[in-house]
N, C-alpha and C positions, 0 to 999 in steps of 0.2 A: 484550573484557575478559579479562585474563590470569587464569590459574588462581589465583595467589596473591591477587590483588585480589578475585576472586570469593569466595574463602574468607573473606577479611576482612569483606567486605560481609555474607556469610551469617551469620557468628558475631556481628557487631554487631547485625544484625536479630534474631537469636535471643535475644541478651541483653536487648534491649528488649522482645521478646515475653514472655520469662520474667517480667520485672518488671511490665509494664503490662497485657499480656493476662492474665497470671496473676491480678493484682489484680482485673481486671474479672470474670474467671470466679469468683473467690472471692465477689464481690458477688452474682453471679447465683444461686449455690447457697446463699448465706446469705439469699436472699429480699430483698436490698436493691435489685435492679434490677427495676422494675415499670412501665416506660414503655409497655408494651402490656398493661396490666392488663385492659382491656375484652375484647380478643380472647382473652386467656388464660382469663378466666372463662367465656367462651362455649365454649371448647374443653372445659373441665372439665364444664360443664353437659351438653354433647353426649355426653361419655364417661360421664356419671353418676358422677363422681368427687367425693368430698369432699376438697378440696385441703388442708384443715386437719388431716386425720386421717393420722397416720403409720402405717407398716406394720412388722410383724416381718420378719425376714429371709425366713421362709417365704412370707409373703404378697407381699413384694417380688419374690421369685423367681418365684412363681406368676404374678403380673401380667406379668412380663417374658416368661415362656414363652408365656402365652396370647397376648400381643400379637405375639410373633414368629411363632407358629403361624398366626394370622389373616393376618399380613403375607405369609407364604409362600403361603397359599391365594389371596389377592387377586392377588398378583404372578403366580402361576401361571395364574390364570384370565384375566388381562388379556393376557398374551403368547400364550396358547393361542387366544384369541378375537380377536386383533388384526385378522384378515382381515375381520371383520364390524363393526369399530368405526371411528369417524372418525379424522381426522388421520393418514391413511395414503395420502399422495399417490402412492406407488409401488405401491399395491395388493398389499402383501406378504401372504402367507398366514400362518396361525397357525403357531407354532413347534411342533415335534414334542414328544410327551409327555416323553421322557427328557431332552431338552435344556431344556424348560421347567422341569422339576423341578430340574435342576442350576442353572439360572440364577436361579430364585426363591430357592433356598437360598443361592446365592452372594451375592446382593445383600442379603438379609435378615441374613446373618451378617457383613456388612462385608468379605466376601472379594472379591467382584466379579471372580471368575474367569470368563472368557469363552471358551466353546467355540464361538464363532460370530464372524462379521464383522458388527459393529453396523450399518453402512450398508446391508447387503444382507439383513439378517434382521429388524431391529426397526423398527416404525413410529414416527412421532413420538410418538404417544400412549404406546406402550410405553417409549420412551426417557425421556419426561418423567413420565408418570402412574404408572409402576411403578418403573422403575430409578432415576431421579433422586430420587424421593420416598424410596425406601429408602436412598439415599445419605445423606440428611438424618437419618432416624430411626434407622438402624442405628448411625451415628456417635454420635448422642445417647444411645443405649442404652449404648454402651461407656463414655462419660463418666459416665453415671448410676451404673454399677456401681463405677467408680473412686471417685466421691464417696461412695457408700454405704459402701465399705470404709474410706475415711478417717474417716467418722463413727464406725465401729466402733472405730477406734483413739482417736478424740478424746473419745468419750463415756464415761461411767462409770455402771455399774449401770443401763443403759438397755435396754429390751426392744425398741426400734424403731431403725431405721436410715434413716428418711426415707420418702418417698412416691414410688414409681416413676413414677407418672403426672405428678407435678409436676416431677420431675427431667427426665423425657423432654421435656415440653412447654417448659420453660424453656431447655433446651439448644438446641432448635430455634429458638425465638422470639427469644432474646436473644443467642445466640452464633453459630450456624451461618448463619441466614438473613441477618442484617445484613452480616456480613463477605462472604458470597457475593454479595449484592446489589451491594455497592460494587465488589468485585474483578471481577465480570462486566463492568462498564463499562470497567474498565482493560484487560481482555483484548480486548474488542470494539474499543477504541481502538487496540490494537496489531495488530489484523487478524483476530482470531478471529471466526468467523461466528455469527450468531444470526438465523435466518430460518425462516419457515414456507412459503417459496415453492416448495419441492420441489426436485428435482435440476435442474441446469443441463444443457441439451442443446446441444452445440457441434458444428456441422457443418463438416467440412473440404471446402471448395469444390473442391479439386483431385481428390480421390478419392471424394467423396460419403460418406465414413465419418462417422458421428455418435458423438461421445464423450459419455458420460453421467457427470457429476460430481456426486456425492452432496453434499447440503447439509442443514442443519437447525438446530434450537436447540442449538448446540454449546457456546457460551461459558458458558452457565448450568450446563451439566453438567460442564464442564471444571473450574470453580472448586471446586465441592463435591467433585468427584472427588479433588482434592488436599487441600483443607482437612479433609475427613472421613476422610482416609487410606483412601479407597475404591479408586481406581485404574481402575475400568472406564471405557473410552473410548467416545466416540460412533463413532469409526472404528477399523477393525482395526489401523491403524498406530499408534494411541494417540498419545503425545506427540511422535512423529516426524512427524505430519501437520500441515502448516502451518495448516490450518483450526482445529486444536486449540491448537497451540503455535507461534505465528507468528514470534516473535523471540527473541533472546537474553535480553531482559528478562523475557518471560513464562516462559522456561525457568528463570531464576533465581527469579522469584516463585513458580513451582511448587514448587521445593525449599523455599523459606521457608514456604509454606503447608503443605506436607507435615509439616514438623518443628515448626511453631509450637505447636500445641495439646499434643502429647505432652510437649514440654519444659516448657511453661508449667504443666502440671498438677502438676509437682513443687513449684512455688511455692505452689499451692493446698494441697498436702499439708502443707508446712512450716507455713504460716499456720494451717491448721485444727487441727493437733495442738499448736499453741502453741510451736513451736520451728523457726524457719526453717532452722536448721543441719541439721535432719533432711532437709528438702527439698534442701538443697545437697548433702548426701551422696549422695542418690539421683541427682540430675542429674549429679553428678560421675562416678558410675559409668556412667551412660548415655553421657556425652560421651567418656569414656576409650575405650569400645568403638567408638563412632562415628568418632572421629578415627583410631584405628588401622586400622579397616576401610576408611575413606576413603583414607588414605594408601597402603595396599597396593594397593587397587583402582585408584586413579588411576595409581600407578606401573606396575602391570601393563599397563594399557591405553595408557599414554603410551609404553611401549617397543614394540619390534618384535614382530610376530606370528611366532612360530617357524615355523608351517605355511606362511605366505606366504613367509617367507625361504627355506625349503626348496624352494618352488616357483620360485625364481629371481629374486625381487625382494629385492635386498640392502638397499636404502636405503628406510626407511619414516619419513621425517622427521616426519610428523604422528602417528606412533604407529600403533596398531592401528585403522585406519579401516574394517576389514571389518565391515559391519553397522551402522556409525555414521551418524548424520545429519550431513552435511557442513556444515550451518549452525552446528553447535555444537562439533564436534571430539571427539576421544577423551576428553580430560580432563573436560569439562563433561558429556558423556554418562555417563561413569563416576560422576561425583558425583550426577547425577540418579538413575541406577539404583540406586546404593548407598543413597541416602536413601530410595528407594522400597522397598527390601528390608529396610532396618533398621527401617522402620515396617511397618504392615500395608497399605501403599498398593498396591504392585504395578504402578503405571503405569510406562511406559518411554518413553525417546526414542531407544533403540537396541535392537538385537536381542541379548538375553541369550545366545542360542545362538552368537553370533559373538564373544563375549568370549574372551580367552585363557583357558586352563584355570585359572590362578591368579585372574584377574579374575572368572571365573564362580564359582570357589570362594568368593570373598568375598561374592558375592550369595547363594549358597546357605547358607553358614555363618552369615551375618547373621541369617537366619531360624531356623537351628537353635539359636541361643542362646536362643530362646523369644520372639522379637519383644519385647525389652525395651530396645533400644538405639537410639532411645527407644521403639520399639513403636508400636502404633496409638493412636488417640484413646481414652483411657481404658484400653484393653486393655494397653498397655505399662506403665502405672503399677500396675494391680492385679496383673499378673503378676510384676513385679519385687518387689512387696511380699510375694508368696508366697515368692519366693527369699529375701527378707530374713528371713522367719520361719525358714527352714531355716538361714540363716547365723547367726542369733541362737542357735538351738538348738545348733549346733556350737560357737559361742563360749562358751555356758554350760557345755558339757562341758569345755572347755579350762580355765576358771577354777574349775570344781568347784562350781557353784551353779545354782539354778533360773534358766533364761534369762528375760530380760525385754526387752520392746521397747516403747518409748514409755510406760513406766510400767505395762505390762500383763504379768503372768506368762504365759509361753509354756509350756503344758503339753502332755501327750500328744495331746489332742484337736486342738489348734491345729497341732501338727507334722504329724499324720496328714492333716489337711485340706490344709495347704500342700503336702505331698509329693504328694498326689493331683493337685492342680492343676498342679504342676510336671512330673509324669511322664506325664500323659495325652497330651501332644503327641508326645513322642519314641516312645512305645509305638505310637500310632496311625500315625505316619509309617513306622516300621520294619515293622510288621505288614502294612500295605497295600502298601508297596513290595515286600516279600517275595512277597506274593500275585501282584502284577502281573508280577514277573520270572519266574514259573514257569508261567504260563498263556498260552496262545496269544493270547487276547484282549488281554493286556497287552503282550506283546513285539511283536506284529504292528503296533502303532500307532507304533513308534519309527521315526524317519527314519534313524538311524545305528545301527551295531552297536558292540560293544565298550564301552569305558569311557564314551564319550560318550553312547551309547544308554542305558546304565544311569543316567547322570546325568540324562537327560531324564525318566526315570520317577521317580527319587528327588526331583528338583526339583519335579515336579508335586505329589506328595503332601506334601512339605515346605511348599510354597506354600499348598496348600489347608488343611492341618491347622493352619497358623499364621494362617489367614484373610488371607493376603497377596494372592494373586490373580495374581501375575506368572507367566509361563510361559517355558520354555526354548526354545520355538518349534519344536522338532523333533518334538514329540509330537502325534499326531492324536487330540485329546481328545474329539472329537464322535462317540463311539461309545457304545452302551448300557452297556458295561462301565465306561468311564471317567466317563461322566455319573453313573451310580448310585454307584460307589465314591467318586468325588470328592465327591459331595453328602454321603455318610456321613462322609468326612474333615472336611468343613467344619462339619457339625453337631457332631461330637465336639470338634473344635478350638475351637469357639466356646463351647458350653454346658458342655463338660467342664472349662473353666477358670472360667467365670462362676459356676456353682453353688458350687464350693468357695470362691471369693472372697466370695460373699454369705454363705455359711455361716460363714466366718471373721469377717466383719463382725458377724454376729449374736452369736457366742460371745464376741468381744472386747468388744462393746458392753455386755454384761452384767457384765463384770469391773470391779472397783474398781481404783483406782490404787495401785501399790506405791511407797512413798517411796524416793527414790534414796539409795544408801549408798556407802561406799567400795568395796564389792565389786561394784557395778553395772558391767556391761560397756557402755561408752559406744558409741552407735550413730551418732554424728555426727563421727567422727574418721577420719583416713586409715587407721587400722588396720581399722576396720569396712568401709570402702570396699574395701580389699584382700581382706578375707574374703568380701565379697559378690561381688566379681569372681571370686574363686577358685571359689565355689560355682557361679556361672553357667557358667564355663569347664569345670568338671568335669562338670556335667550335660550341657552341649552337646558338649564335646569328647570325653569318654570314651564317651558313648552313640553318637555319630555317627562317630567316627574310622574304624572299620572300613568303613563305607559310603563315606565320603569317600576312603579309600584305594583302593576299587574304582572310583571315579568320576574326579573331576578330578585327583587326585594321580597315579593310574595313567596318565591321559592326558598329563599334563605330563611324567612320566618317560619316556613313549614317545617324546618329542621329544629325549631324550638329556640332559636337565638338569631340576633341580627349580625353579630360578628363572632 
């Protein structure tokens, strides 16, 4: 399938998802989808939860934090003790303490950063019972926060924003599980494996050498990895492994799964606040960034690799195939990896480290924008709404009146909360990158020196603080230094945005509606879209431009040209 046709199919599929998956999600969180009412009630009973009682933003936040803390402890314990637990056909030992901590935090925060090779480190029980389970619930947590924030905008004079436990359970039962169940059969039909038979041992009769080929329950993990914008793969090669991503169809379906929920949530937003044009404005902003980054990224990888050209290979008809999966080619691999880094997925079907400097910069800067284009499941929407508050504040200053958004006055408290949520990520990335570049434990783990080595460090903390999970491949992350510092980045990147988003939901929910007047700054027009784009670019561009100049831009210029 050609690049143009692939993009047409992708955008048609996303348009259908926006309308119909968005409507289904709206029904789920409105409580109109209850076809698993019996199991749902049993879960509430087991949790000791009153599903009819709503929570203030403080109780909602506390429930979320308690749940996440328990999830980290359980995940840590399972992978530490996996050597003594069943479903371990290769008799793998328990994972080391620092790596266990990093991995537990990674999967609970929806980052899925992997400082290990899955097939040689994790047992089947660890892959399924801890990591895959967290792929479901961490994704549902993100969607729950987005829905809670939408309720804050939609309600008036309300002291509650919903019930965390209800939102969590319904997201898993009615959204993530059904789609994953169906799509797992599609992936298995295409050749993805799903087995408990253990590794295959193939003996070469000529030399007596026996090759061990890892296998396991791969397909079920693969689907939720994409749908929940998780990204953690069963195998170290991730989406380049034919057992995970066997055909061009599964490659395209992976991209659709990655983007479907983040884009569809904007429909939910528009319908819940009573103005679908507001949802269109947000999705238009997301699409603008996504299309530009995709076009530049594909263009960079479709062209020749300057370093390869300088090595004596003048004609590179297939583009930059260095580090690419030959089944998919440079353009499809660029689309896959850009979709993965424009969301909080982080899965790859090619080596990010082998992209051209400009191609790699598009992966890196896509995350630096704040993971809002379209971002992860839930996290993309609630983060871009924080940006929208800042944009409305600036718009209010321009027209000389108190800013309003969706009928709510935006005052000092709301602006401070939104600014905190927007700035926590860049501060975390730059501070931790600065630390890693001046201590021996940080610099000794890079494969390359110079701008490329700096980019490896910068990329790692950008990925972790944005809960993305992709890596630049040249950094040896499985050290105590990077395991601990990376876990800190993931925790701050996740909860440093979630808590302000929920606080904003609480304060907005208590406000009454302000009648629209002639002086009201419209937030469903191209003018507001342009203002929102400008705010996102200024925060991402001005904050990170010096670091980008020291990394991919310096590397590209070292080749004698900018493009």
